[in-house]
C-alpha atoms as one frame of an Amber mdcrd trajectory, in Angstrom:
protein
  34.097  70.342 284.666  34.712  68.020 281.722  36.392  69.366 278.567  35.472
  67.928 275.218  38.583  67.448 273.012  38.651  69.738 269.987  40.707  69.372
 266.858  41.880  72.378 264.932  43.251  71.885 261.461  45.522  74.637 260.225
  45.166  74.865 256.488  47.592  76.257 253.949  47.870  80.036 253.804  47.134
  80.233 257.569  43.413  79.390 257.293  41.924  77.245 260.060  39.112  74.733
 260.335  37.656  73.633 263.695  36.429  70.054 263.946  37.885  66.579 263.769
  37.214  65.850 260.078  38.315  67.991 257.154  36.691  67.225 253.837  38.141
  68.749 250.675  35.597  68.614 247.897  36.741  68.635 244.262  40.415  68.385
 245.144  42.685  70.566 243.002  46.462  70.629 242.678  46.454  73.833 244.734
  45.146  71.789 247.702  48.411  69.853 247.997  50.749  70.610 250.869  51.108
  70.134 254.598  48.113  70.368 256.918  48.509  70.551 260.711  46.054  68.839
 263.060  46.096  70.193 266.636  44.131  68.376 269.373  43.421  70.455 272.478
  41.257  69.575 275.485  41.969  72.792 277.374  43.752  71.015 280.247  47.261
  70.401 278.993  49.368  71.378 276.047  47.704  70.337 272.794  49.116  67.633
 270.565  49.987  68.321 266.924  50.371  66.105 263.866  51.392  67.040 260.321
  49.521  65.544 257.403  51.048  65.788 253.942  48.536  65.778 251.120  49.785
  64.842 247.674  47.575  65.582 244.698  48.281  63.774 241.456  47.560  65.652
 238.239  48.305  65.755 234.519  51.165  67.917 233.197  50.805  71.635 232.605
  53.502  73.287 230.452  54.513  76.918 230.252  57.056  78.324 227.819  58.803
  81.507 228.971  59.917  82.481 225.445  57.753  80.966 222.666  59.781  82.657
 219.868  63.564  82.805 219.843  65.921  84.132 217.205  69.552  83.153 216.646
  72.179  83.519 213.926  73.562  80.607 211.924  76.400  78.641 213.550  75.539
  79.766 217.119  73.836  77.915 219.982  70.404  78.660 221.468  68.545  77.336
 224.524  64.830  76.524 224.227  62.999  76.105 227.546  59.773  74.715 228.921
  58.569  74.532 232.529  56.458  71.541 233.508  54.191  71.162 236.515  52.963
  67.591 237.085  52.666  64.893 239.745  53.813  62.203 239.504  56.818  63.535
 237.553  56.300  63.149 233.803  58.356  61.718 230.964  59.582  64.681 228.905
  60.597  64.644 225.235  61.451  67.285 222.644  60.475  66.833 218.992  60.991
  68.664 215.725  58.934  67.773 212.642  57.402  64.876 214.654  60.855  63.320
 215.216  61.961  62.778 218.809  65.287  64.475 219.548  68.149  62.996 221.553
  71.514  64.177 222.830  73.982  64.257 219.943  76.263  66.692 218.090  73.226
  68.888 217.202  71.195  68.867 220.448  71.636  68.637 224.212  68.579  67.991
 226.384  68.590  68.540 230.134  65.900  68.258 232.819  66.147  69.860 236.252
  63.581  69.038 238.950  63.066  72.137 241.097  60.496  70.407 243.383  58.445
  67.188 243.395  55.973  68.634 240.908  58.132  71.143 238.972  60.651  70.334
 236.225  62.527  72.702 233.926  63.561  71.244 230.569  66.115  72.857 228.254
  66.911  71.921 224.664  70.194  73.432 223.473  70.387  73.640 219.697  74.129
  73.445 218.954  75.858  75.328 216.123  72.571  76.067 214.356  72.210  75.032
 210.721  69.452  76.241 208.337  67.476  73.006 208.682  67.281  73.481 212.478
  65.081  76.579 212.275  61.374  76.011 212.835  59.008  74.733 215.519  60.133
  72.558 218.418  57.654  70.786 220.701  58.161  70.050 224.394  55.921  67.117
 225.441  55.261  65.851 228.969  53.314  62.707 229.879  52.326  60.974 233.108
  49.540  58.484 233.875  47.000  61.299 234.252  47.513  62.818 230.834  49.865
  64.772 228.629  50.592  68.289 227.469  52.726  69.954 224.842  53.976  73.433
 224.037  55.750  74.912 220.995  58.869  77.028 220.728  59.729  78.654 217.405
  63.407  79.143 216.522  63.987  81.656 213.713  67.057  83.028 211.954  68.632
  86.349 212.859  71.652  88.105 211.391  73.206  89.151 214.708  73.995  86.452
 217.318  71.962  86.544 220.522  74.061  86.352 223.681  74.032  84.266 225.842
  74.429  81.399 225.103  75.954  82.221 221.717  78.946  84.192 222.945  79.875
  82.135 225.992  79.321  82.996 229.636  82.809  84.486 230.157  81.922  87.683
 228.303  78.505  88.172 229.842  79.064  87.812 233.571  78.290  90.459 236.156
  80.188  93.693 236.788  82.665  91.892 239.045  83.946  89.943 236.010  84.465
  93.150 234.064  86.273  94.775 237.010  88.458  91.678 237.496  89.334  91.630
 233.780  90.156  95.344 233.798  92.381  95.033 236.868  94.143  92.001 235.358
  94.855  93.968 232.186  96.117  96.930 234.217  98.445  94.646 236.196  99.707
  93.046 232.993 100.373  96.512 231.551 102.390  97.528 234.621 104.457  94.326
 234.496 105.217  94.829 230.805 106.183  98.457 231.434 108.559  97.386 234.218
 110.137  94.671 232.060 110.690  96.935 229.069 112.022  99.837 231.150 115.035
  97.781 232.287
């Protein structure tokens, strides 16, 4: 009996396709990922190859908090999340002027995967003129996108980042601070009782 070799392609999300050619029509960014090709002739153990499919696409931006309030003279972080491949150039602007790292602003980008980048603009020691709309722009060779974040004035500071991380940690920080104060109180009591 003669066995005809069969290829099985395992698609993302555990779907399978039987045959030796897989055609993806109208490729979308969701089609990217690793595909597994398994050849099996029914006689011996099948052979397997991985095929990585990269899909290039224009940037897509999401803004988790499109409106943020902060008091004068405090810091605030503005964020945008960018999905794009290849990775895009990212800039922040205010009133059509590109911002850069200086005494008023700090810009940071953190790539969380090949196609995902988080960008944060920290507005430092906010002055009146720094309130308003900020634009996060991302560009690669397939296109560009932009999203707005509005920074408005509040009377009460918003923490964090305004108050520093030391005061707004988890419960373990509060417990450690309380036990340190208790220990300090005991030491002072011992010293003054002598």
